[in-house]
MIPA-549776 format. One line per field, with one value per residue: x, z negated, y of N, C-alpha, C in turn. Coordinates in pm, whole numbers, always signed. Example, Ala and Ser with C-alpha at 12.3 -4.5 7.8 and 13.67 -1.06 7.14 Angstrom:
<fivexs>
n.x +1319/+1285
n.z -780/-708
n.y -569/-225
ca.x +1230/+1367
ca.z -780/-714
ca.y -450/-106
c.x +1320/+1290
c.z -780/-787
c.y -330/+3
</fivexs>
This chain:
<fivexs>
n.x -7692/-7661/-7844/-7742/-7758/-7843/-7981/-8074/-8144/-8296/-8397/-8274/-8433/-8341/-8241/-8479/-8624/-8505/-8613/-8856/-9168/-9482/-9720/-10004/-10333/-10419/-10694/-10841/-10955/-11098/-11368/-11475/-11384/-11201/-11174/-11216/-11521/-11719/-11800/-11615/-11387/-11474/-11492/-11221/-11126/-11264/-11243/-10971/-10883/-10926/-11081/-11191/-10985/-10981/-10682/-10520/-10565/-10647/-10460/-10261/-10160/-10059/-9827/-9688/-9660/-9498/-9262/-9188/-9157/-8906/-8743/-8733/-8611/-8372/-8276/-8289/-8103/-7875/-7848/-8046/-8347/-8710/-8829/-8662/-8657/-8656/-8731/-8742/-8802/-8579/-8396/-8505/-8653/-8907/-9044/-9049/-9225/-9465/-9503/-9538/-9758/-10046/-10296/-10296/-10176/-10371/-10578/-10459/-10407/-10666/-10692/-10468/-10411/-10327/-10056/-9818/-9596/-9413/-9244/-9170/-9129/-9192/-9168/-9358/-9329/-9467/-9350/-9468/-9551/-9365/-9352/-9324/-9441/-9606/-9591/-9840/-9859/-9779/-9708/-9616/-9462/-9207/-9090/-8896/-9072/-9273/-9536/-9761/-9884/-9887/-9982/-10037/-10033/-10138/-10070/-10186/-10002/-10027/-10313/-10463/-10567/-10743/-10649/-10386/-10246/-10330/-10320/-10427/-10640/-10692/-10981/-11019/-10813/-10627/-10666/-10567/-10331/-9970/-9898/-9808/-9537/-9363/-9030/-8930/-8713/-8566/-8692/-8700/-8914/-9059/-9114/-9083/-8947/-9090/-9374/-9710/-9877/-10156/-10380/-10640/-10805/-10878/-11049/-11213/-11034/-11013/-11000/-10787/-10880/-10781/-10789/-10549/-10415/-10580/-10605/-10541/-10588/-10419/-10395/-10088/-10092/-10262/-10325/-10195/-10130/-9999/-10058/-9868/-9787/-9933/-9999/-9981/-9950/-9805/-9776/-9768/-9720/-9710/-9600/-9665/-9576/-9685/-9682/-9795/-9688/-9608/-9502/-9219/-8902/-8664/-8318/-8203/-8417/-8563/-8444/-8538/-8759/-9002/-9164/-9492/-9736/-9816/-9634/-9264/-9154/-8911/-8785/-8790/-8648/-8628/-8643/-8509/-8635/-8505/-8238/-8214/-8416
n.z -8034/-7892/-7832/-7847/-7565/-7385/-7166/-6824/-6664/-6424/-6260/-5977/-5653/-5552/-5774/-5941/-5791/-5857/-6105/-6232/-6231/-6351/-6191/-6227/-6329/-6662/-6838/-7117/-7408/-7632/-7833/-8031/-8078/-8265/-8246/-7970/-7773/-7697/-7425/-7315/-7335/-7154/-6918/-6883/-6812/-6595/-6416/-6454/-6607/-6876/-6982/-7079/-7366/-7694/-7864/-8015/-8214/-8117/-8260/-8326/-8075/-7977/-8141/-8047/-7789/-7803/-7903/-7695/-7495/-7590/-7589/-7309/-7212/-7329/-7187/-6918/-6933/-6925/-6674/-6576/-6454/-6464/-6476/-6623/-6880/-7010/-7167/-7405/-7683/-7776/-7830/-7953/-8235/-8279/-8052/-8089/-8306/-8197/-8012/-8201/-8332/-8545/-8447/-8178/-8138/-8266/-8067/-7851/-7933/-7928/-7677/-7613/-7816/-8144/-8172/-8089/-7894/-7843/-7587/-7400/-7293/-7140/-7023/-6779/-6596/-6411/-6280/-6208/-5878/-5786/-5568/-5550/-5506/-5669/-5562/-5438/-5643/-5831/-6169/-6269/-6069/-6092/-6323/-6529/-6669/-6794/-6869/-6675/-6870/-6961/-7094/-7016/-7184/-7098/-7202/-7228/-7236/-7143/-7013/-6762/-6438/-6112/-5994/-6082/-6015/-6132/-6234/-6022/-5985/-5825/-5868/-5972/-5837/-5997/-6008/-5776/-5757/-5695/-5485/-5145/-5069/-4939/-4901/-5029/-5094/-4972/-4945/-5043/-5160/-5324/-5610/-5686/-5558/-5441/-5226/-5191/-4899/-4699/-4873/-4871/-4802/-5025/-5162/-5291/-5478/-5819/-6019/-6278/-6500/-6769/-7098/-7290/-7530/-7505/-7367/-7112/-7036/-6862/-6672/-6612/-6341/-6180/-5917/-5878/-5857/-5785/-5660/-5523/-5723/-5646/-5777/-6012/-6265/-6504/-6528/-6753/-6886/-7122/-7091/-7252/-7322/-7364/-7468/-7514/-7778/-7674/-7424/-7217/-7183/-6945/-6819/-7023/-7126/-7353/-7553/-7569/-7741/-7994/-8257/-8317/-8409/-8582/-8638/-8594/-8279/-8176/-7946/-7866/-7927/-8214/-8260/-8480/-8625/-8449/-8564/-8456/-8368
n.y +5559/+5250/+4976/+4627/+4427/+4123/+4043/+4038/+4327/+4388/+4143/+3978/+3876/+3638/+3517/+3504/+3319/+3081/+3004/+2804/+2892/+2924/+3083/+3142/+3248/+3243/+3239/+3412/+3263/+3312/+3287/+3453/+3726/+3987/+4250/+4349/+4330/+4037/+4068/+4231/+4073/+3875/+4046/+4101/+3851/+3807/+4033/+4113/+4331/+4572/+4888/+5224/+5221/+5355/+5441/+5627/+5916/+6258/+6424/+6250/+6178/+6406/+6441/+6208/+6284/+6509/+6389/+6226/+6425/+6543/+6319/+6264/+6498/+6453/+6224/+6317/+6519/+6365/+6293/+6118/+5977/+6040/+5793/+5638/+5542/+5266/+4951/+5056/+5018/+4874/+5064/+5286/+5378/+5498/+5424/+5162/+5135/+5209/+5004/+4789/+4864/+4803/+4850/+4817/+4562/+4403/+4423/+4318/+4051/+3939/+3882/+3705/+3530/+3402/+3396/+3610/+3798/+4092/+4242/+4440/+4779/+5070/+5383/+5537/+5800/+6041/+6339/+6669/+6699/+6512/+6330/+6050/+5725/+5434/+5147/+4896/+4612/+4295/+4254/+4013/+3920/+4022/+3916/+3702/+3500/+3240/+3025/+3241/+3474/+3722/+4044/+4381/+4691/+4994/+5307/+5617/+5903/+6158/+6326/+6128/+6112/+6128/+6348/+6378/+6143/+5879/+5534/+5251/+4984/+4670/+4503/+4154/+4033/+3904/+3651/+3519/+3413/+3416/+3669/+3744/+3954/+4255/+4366/+4680/+4815/+5019/+5231/+5562/+5697/+5528/+5390/+5136/+4804/+4627/+4550/+4482/+4410/+4538/+4539/+4622/+4426/+4296/+4436/+4731/+4994/+5050/+5339/+5432/+5614/+5795/+5948/+6136/+5926/+5736/+5384/+5135/+4781/+4527/+4225/+4046/+3958/+4113/+4305/+4626/+4985/+5316/+5646/+5923/+6199/+6483/+6703/+6994/+6913/+6700/+6343/+6110/+5775/+5519/+5189/+4894/+4574/+4248/+3892/+3553/+3336/+3087/+3114/+3100/+3276/+3363/+3432/+3575/+3720/+3668/+3804/+4042/+4032/+4093/+3970/+3996/+3875/+3589/+3284/+3306/+3215/+2964/+3005/+3275/+3596/+3826/+4129/+4363/+4688/+4966/+5190/+5431/+5720
ca.x -7662/-7725/-7874/-7685/-7856/-7792/-8052/-8051/-8249/-8374/-8364/-8271/-8528/-8286/-8231/-8615/-8667/-8446/-8690/-8983/-9267/-9640/-9789/-10150/-10400/-10473/-10797/-10852/-11053/-11145/-11514/-11505/-11276/-11216/-11174/-11286/-11630/-11713/-11826/-11488/-11298/-11517/-11461/-11085/-11115/-11333/-11197/-10831/-10859/-11029/-11069/-11072/-10977/-10921/-10592/-10462/-10653/-10587/-10354/-10164/-10104/-9974/-9697/-9628/-9627/-9387/-9151/-9150/-9085/-8773/-8674/-8720/-8527/-8230/-8247/-8271/-7971/-7765/-7850/-8133/-8474/-8826/-8869/-8538/-8678/-8705/-8693/-8707/-8801/-8453/-8304/-8577/-8745/-9039/-9120/-9073/-9341/-9586/-9515/-9585/-9877/-10140/-10431/-10272/-10155/-10507/-10653/-10398/-10431/-10785/-10674/-10347/-10428/-10272/-9912/-9793/-9457/-9398/-9120/-9140/-9180/-9130/-9227/-9371/-9355/-9467/-9341/-9539/-9513/-9242/-9357/-9292/-9555/-9569/-9665/-9926/-9761/-9813/-9604/-9552/-9364/-9071/-9056/-8861/-9155/-9355/-9641/-9812/-9989/-9861/-10075/-9982/-10117/-10097/-10113/-10168/-9936/-10078/-10429/-10442/-10692/-10726/-10583/-10246/-10200/-10357/-10314/-10534/-10649/-10792/-11041/-11034/-10694/-10537/-10694/-10533/-10199/-9865/-9930/-9690/-9495/-9255/-8931/-8945/-8603/-8486/-8797/-8685/-9052/-9128/-9043/-9056/-8876/-9180/-9510/-9805/-9930/-10299/-10455/-10765/-10887/-10905/-11161/-11190/-10965/-11071/-10922/-10779/-10868/-10766/-10755/-10434/-10435/-10661/-10525/-10604/-10526/-10436/-10311/-9971/-10113/-10357/-10269/-10218/-10011/-10034/-10017/-9776/-9856/-9910/-10044/-9889/-9953/-9728/-9868/-9696/-9778/-9609/-9630/-9633/-9595/-9710/-9735/-9823/-9559/-9565/-9448/-9072/-8849/-8525/-8218/-8191/-8520/-8611/-8367/-8631/-8881/-9043/-9272/-9593/-9841/-9799/-9487/-9164/-9130/-8772/-8723/-8786/-8582/-8727/-8571/-8563/-8649/-8371/-8225/-8208/-8540
ca.z -8052/-7783/-7872/-7770/-7482/-7318/-7065/-6686/-6668/-6307/-6189/-5826/-5611/-5555/-5915/-5987/-5715/-5920/-6212/-6198/-6294/-6338/-6170/-6218/-6437/-6769/-6904/-7255/-7443/-7762/-7832/-8147/-8078/-8390/-8205/-7850/-7770/-7603/-7293/-7282/-7297/-7023/-6809/-6855/-6744/-6442/-6331/-6473/-6680/-6960/-6996/-7153/-7527/-7772/-7959/-8104/-8216/-8048/-8333/-8321/-7952/-7965/-8197/-7975/-7667/-7849/-7918/-7552/-7446/-7645/-7531/-7178/-7206/-7342/-7071/-6798/-6952/-6910/-6524/-6546/-6399/-6562/-6477/-6670/-7007/-7002/-7278/-7497/-7817/-7824/-7881/-8016/-8354/-8270/-7965/-8158/-8388/-8109/-7962/-8307/-8397/-8568/-8376/-8050/-8168/-8290/-7943/-7754/-7987/-7895/-7544/-7592/-7929/-8275/-8166/-7988/-7881/-7774/-7538/-7302/-7327/-7037/-6984/-6632/-6597/-6279/-6282/-6097/-5733/-5774/-5444/-5560/-5536/-5725/-5453/-5481/-5687/-5933/-6256/-6302/-5960/-6130/-6457/-6545/-6766/-6748/-6777/-6658/-6973/-7020/-7091/-7040/-7238/-7046/-7307/-7183/-7308/-7086/-6943/-6634/-6348/-5975/-5954/-6103/-5969/-6228/-6185/-5949/-5999/-5743/-5949/-5940/-5769/-6079/-5991/-5647/-5756/-5646/-5354/-5055/-5065/-4851/-4987/-5016/-5178/-4900/-4936/-5151/-5216/-5376/-5747/-5687/-5452/-5377/-5183/-5138/-4788/-4660/-5004/-4851/-4776/-5154/-5207/-5325/-5598/-5950/-6067/-6414/-6560/-6910/-7171/-7372/-7663/-7464/-7302/-7040/-7049/-6742/-6647/-6525/-6198/-6119/-5822/-5919/-5815/-5815/-5539/-5556/-5799/-5581/-5867/-6090/-6391/-6527/-6570/-6837/-6951/-7184/-7077/-7355/-7268/-7475/-7425/-7619/-7816/-7606/-7311/-7210/-7109/-6892/-6779/-7153/-7166/-7479/-7637/-7581/-7815/-8125/-8288/-8371/-8468/-8593/-8672/-8486/-8180/-8174/-7823/-7861/-8035/-8292/-8275/-8585/-8577/-8427/-8657/-8376/-8329
ca.y +5429/+5173/+4837/+4531/+4341/+4005/+4017/+4098/+4417/+4383/+4021/+3974/+3794/+3503/+3466/+3471/+3197/+2970/+2981/+2732/+2974/+2908/+3214/+3129/+3305/+3171/+3310/+3419/+3161/+3368/+3317/+3527/+3833/+4068/+4403/+4362/+4258/+3921/+4125/+4295/+3962/+3818/+4131/+4077/+3716/+3811/+4144/+4134/+4451/+4640/+5021/+5249/+5192/+5465/+5397/+5722/+6043/+6369/+6476/+6158/+6168/+6529/+6412/+6117/+6357/+6595/+6304/+6184/+6535/+6552/+6200/+6281/+6599/+6396/+6138/+6387/+6587/+6270/+6270/+5999/+6043/+6039/+5656/+5561/+5508/+5137/+4862/+5181/+4977/+4820/+5172/+5394/+5326/+5548/+5338/+5021/+5156/+5203/+4865/+4696/+4925/+4693/+4862/+4767/+4417/+4332/+4416/+4215/+3920/+3897/+3804/+3607/+3447/+3441/+3401/+3720/+3857/+4214/+4237/+4540/+4923/+5148/+5517/+5572/+5937/+6112/+6472/+6742/+6694/+6440/+6265/+5892/+5637/+5309/+5052/+4782/+4492/+4225/+4271/+3900/+3900/+4085/+3882/+3562/+3447/+3131/+3062/+3382/+3506/+3853/+4154/+4516/+4808/+5127/+5399/+5747/+6003/+6270/+6284/+6075/+6117/+6104/+6453/+6369/+6009/+5780/+5408/+5194/+4844/+4608/+4408/+4030/+3999/+3839/+3497/+3475/+3362/+3503/+3718/+3780/+4106/+4282/+4446/+4821/+4874/+5127/+5356/+5639/+5764/+5426/+5356/+4980/+4750/+4519/+4615/+4373/+4490/+4502/+4516/+4665/+4306/+4240/+4517/+4878/+5007/+5125/+5445/+5411/+5754/+5786/+6064/+6096/+5857/+5603/+5290/+5028/+4674/+4450/+4091/+4057/+3912/+4199/+4416/+4770/+5085/+5471/+5727/+6016/+6310/+6612/+6817/+7066/+6842/+6576/+6223/+6001/+5667/+5421/+5064/+4809/+4443/+4137/+3772/+3465/+3278/+2953/+3164/+3090/+3382/+3329/+3540/+3646/+3818/+3630/+3890/+4156/+3994/+4136/+3891/+4083/+3798/+3439/+3247/+3338/+3105/+2952/+3043/+3427/+3680/+3900/+4245/+4470/+4833/+5043/+5301/+5560/+5751
c.x -7733/-7718/-7808/-7793/-7773/-7866/-8023/-8172/-8345/-8328/-8366/-8383/-8477/-8271/-8369/-8672/-8625/-8522/-8822/-9092/-9405/-9691/-9939/-10217/-10456/-10574/-10799/-10972/-11123/-11297/-11545/-11385/-11308/-11227/-11259/-11422/-11622/-11732/-11692/-11375/-11355/-11497/-11303/-11063/-11160/-11266/-11036/-10788/-10957/-10993/-11198/-11088/-10911/-10823/-10557/-10556/-10567/-10460/-10242/-10088/-10019/-9841/-9626/-9578/-9496/-9255/-9100/-9085/-8945/-8685/-8637/-8616/-8376/-8182/-8207/-8129/-7856/-7762/-7957/-8258/-8592/-8881/-8758/-8556/-8733/-8659/-8659/-8721/-8687/-8361/-8373/-8668/-8892/-9124/-9145/-9195/-9467/-9610/-9566/-9707/-9987/-10269/-10418/-10244/-10285/-10589/-10597/-10405/-10557/-10799/-10569/-10338/-10336/-10122/-9891/-9657/-9454/-9264/-9086/-9211/-9120/-9221/-9232/-9411/-9359/-9458/-9424/-9472/-9375/-9235/-9336/-9432/-9514/-9659/-9748/-9831/-9844/-9696/-9529/-9446/-9219/-9013/-9014/-8928/-9242/-9424/-9689/-9911/-9963/-9965/-10000/-10088/-10053/-10151/-10082/-10113/-9997/-10218/-10411/-10573/-10651/-10646/-10428/-10186/-10210/-10334/-10451/-10526/-10733/-10857/-11051/-10902/-10605/-10558/-10633/-10391/-10093/-9884/-9802/-9666/-9392/-9167/-8941/-8833/-8543/-8590/-8767/-8800/-9109/-9060/-9005/-9004/-8977/-9313/-9589/-9870/-10089/-10380/-10606/-10875/-10926/-11016/-11131/-11115/-11057/-10970/-10914/-10753/-10884/-10726/-10629/-10471/-10516/-10564/-10606/-10536/-10534/-10347/-10194/-9981/-10216/-10276/-10309/-10099/-10070/-9990/-9926/-9851/-9824/-9953/-9936/-9883/-9869/-9841/-9778/-9772/-9676/-9670/-9592/-9678/-9594/-9729/-9755/-9691/-9519/-9503/-9286/-9014/-8696/-8438/-8204/-8291/-8584/-8543/-8445/-8735/-8887/-9158/-9371/-9717/-9800/-9655/-9382/-9129/-8967/-8703/-8735/-8698/-8675/-8650/-8622/-8567/-8519/-8355/-8236/-8361/-8558
c.z -7951/-7832/-7787/-7677/-7428/-7197/-6928/-6661/-6557/-6227/-6046/-5772/-5591/-5675/-5964/-5917/-5781/-6046/-6173/-6280/-6251/-6327/-6143/-6341/-6533/-6856/-7059/-7297/-7582/-7769/-7947/-8165/-8207/-8365/-8092/-7869/-7687/-7456/-7241/-7248/-7165/-6892/-6777/-6772/-6591/-6365/-6348/-6563/-6774/-6975/-7014/-7302/-7591/-7868/-8058/-8103/-8138/-8123/-8331/-8183/-7915/-8023/-8118/-7842/-7692/-7864/-7786/-7486/-7462/-7585/-7395/-7147/-7216/-7237/-6953/-6807/-6918/-6763/-6485/-6497/-6497/-6563/-6555/-6796/-7023/-7109/-7400/-7643/-7867/-7865/-7962/-8118/-8334/-8160/-8016/-8245/-8311/-8063/-8069/-8377/-8425/-8484/-8241/-8065/-8190/-8159/-7856/-7799/-7964/-7773/-7543/-7709/-8045/-8269/-8055/-7999/-7801/-7715/-7430/-7346/-7225/-7007/-6830/-6620/-6462/-6305/-6185/-5960/-5716/-5637/-5435/-5590/-5608/-5643/-5508/-5515/-5798/-6035/-6276/-6184/-5997/-6255/-6465/-6668/-6721/-6865/-6776/-6758/-7024/-7005/-7105/-7089/-7181/-7125/-7240/-7268/-7276/-7041/-6799/-6556/-6198/-5928/-5972/-6096/-6074/-6157/-6097/-5957/-5871/-5823/-5897/-5883/-5870/-6075/-5864/-5633/-5730/-5497/-5278/-5056/-4967/-4935/-4952/-5081/-5105/-4878/-5074/-5218/-5301/-5507/-5755/-5560/-5393/-5342/-5125/-5024/-4771/-4773/-4967/-4838/-4908/-5208/-5240/-5461/-5703/-5986/-6217/-6476/-6710/-6981/-7250/-7495/-7626/-7391/-7214/-7059/-6915/-6736/-6574/-6376/-6127/-6029/-5864/-5863/-5843/-5698/-5594/-5613/-5711/-5653/-5935/-6234/-6398/-6561/-6623/-6894/-7010/-7168/-7188/-7320/-7389/-7414/-7538/-7667/-7747/-7473/-7304/-7133/-7064/-6852/-6910/-7192/-7302/-7589/-7658/-7692/-7947/-8163/-8368/-8441/-8469/-8633/-8572/-8402/-8176/-8051/-7783/-7969/-8116/-8346/-8403/-8538/-8568/-8515/-8587/-8348/-8190
c.y +5343/+5033/+4744/+4448/+4224/+3960/+4094/+4188/+4408/+4262/+4037/+3871/+3647/+3439/+3410/+3337/+3061/+2923/+2923/+2802/+2930/+3046/+3195/+3188/+3224/+3256/+3313/+3329/+3191/+3373/+3405/+3641/+3923/+4204/+4420/+4291/+4132/+3958/+4172/+4185/+3895/+3917/+4121/+3949/+3733/+3925/+4165/+4268/+4490/+4786/+5093/+5232/+5300/+5395/+5502/+5836/+6153/+6413/+6380/+6158/+6294/+6502/+6310/+6193/+6436/+6506/+6258/+6304/+6554/+6444/+6224/+6387/+6550/+6312/+6211/+6482/+6496/+6225/+6160/+6066/+6017/+5892/+5579/+5509/+5371/+5038/+4963/+5122/+4905/+4931/+5277/+5352/+5374/+5470/+5202/+5024/+5153/+5065/+4763/+4746/+4821/+4720/+4796/+4612/+4346/+4322/+4304/+4066/+3854/+3825/+3695/+3521/+3477/+3457/+3506/+3772/+3975/+4221/+4347/+4681/+5004/+5269/+5524/+5721/+6004/+6265/+6545/+6744/+6617/+6350/+6109/+5827/+5507/+5211/+4947/+4656/+4426/+4231/+4129/+3865/+3934/+4002/+3742/+3501/+3336/+3063/+3201/+3421/+3642/+3961/+4283/+4620/+4917/+5243/+5545/+5848/+6141/+6226/+6232/+6057/+6103/+6237/+6441/+6222/+5912/+5648/+5367/+5057/+4790/+4481/+4270/+3964/+3911/+3681/+3441/+3420/+3456/+3548/+3752/+3926/+4124/+4373/+4583/+4900/+4995/+5246/+5447/+5701/+5661/+5384/+5211/+4923/+4630/+4600/+4506/+4448/+4461/+4473/+4542/+4531/+4247/+4330/+4646/+4888/+5072/+5216/+5443/+5549/+5752/+5926/+6036/+6037/+5726/+5524/+5195/+4905/+4595/+4320/+4118/+4014/+4015/+4301/+4559/+4859/+5220/+5541/+5840/+6133/+6427/+6738/+6889/+7025/+6720/+6464/+6110/+5895/+5574/+5284/+4979/+4660/+4334/+4004/+3673/+3380/+3152/+2989/+3147/+3219/+3329/+3445/+3625/+3738/+3786/+3736/+4018/+4149/+4061/+4054/+3981/+4015/+3657/+3415/+3272/+3216/+3086/+2993/+3192/+3485/+3757/+4026/+4335/+4601/+4904/+5150/+5439/+5600/+5788
</fivexs>
């Protein structure tokens, strides 16, 4: 079963430039978080990320990995690649369940407030020796959302470390606004079509090493990326995207929404759980 969609999956740069977006960091203002500590909230505001956070037990993540293994095999049998499972919560009930998991929603709500919309789910799976990098980029640069208040939860399906090309963050870059990038759409070794150059001037990277079942959180304006996986181990993560209910989505992206906390905002959709697992 294919879920109906009305959104533009990958907005073009010309289209995005027509949207008046506020691409400035809006810090969390929660003085009494329920799950995170005040120090973690302050770290997010200052550095742009939090890690690591244990979400699922070892037994739970084994079940989730088995599910993903089967889903990946299905997609690849259809001629797709390991990066193709995007907006998965619109088609797959099991992914919808993870996106709306109360443990994750409670953590995210400590940063974005009592009104929360989940809108994105994408498996980033680097197969052994796949040779592809994810260039330095800011998530918000790709998204027709305003103001810039989205938080990404990167959930490790496999162990992720420097050996199999875990993510890297440049701390503090989330407060620099929308950074200049160059197009890299003709580079077959790059998963993305934008690359922010000369990131060394912003400081040294932090390697986001996670055990399966752990997660990191980062601001949609934080510079991040990953190197090519030259190891014999797979490195899969599920990115889960959330934003506060006051954020506006354009180009039909409101249709991706699932309200996970607070009253449903009238300008967001509220997708029901898909029947297909």
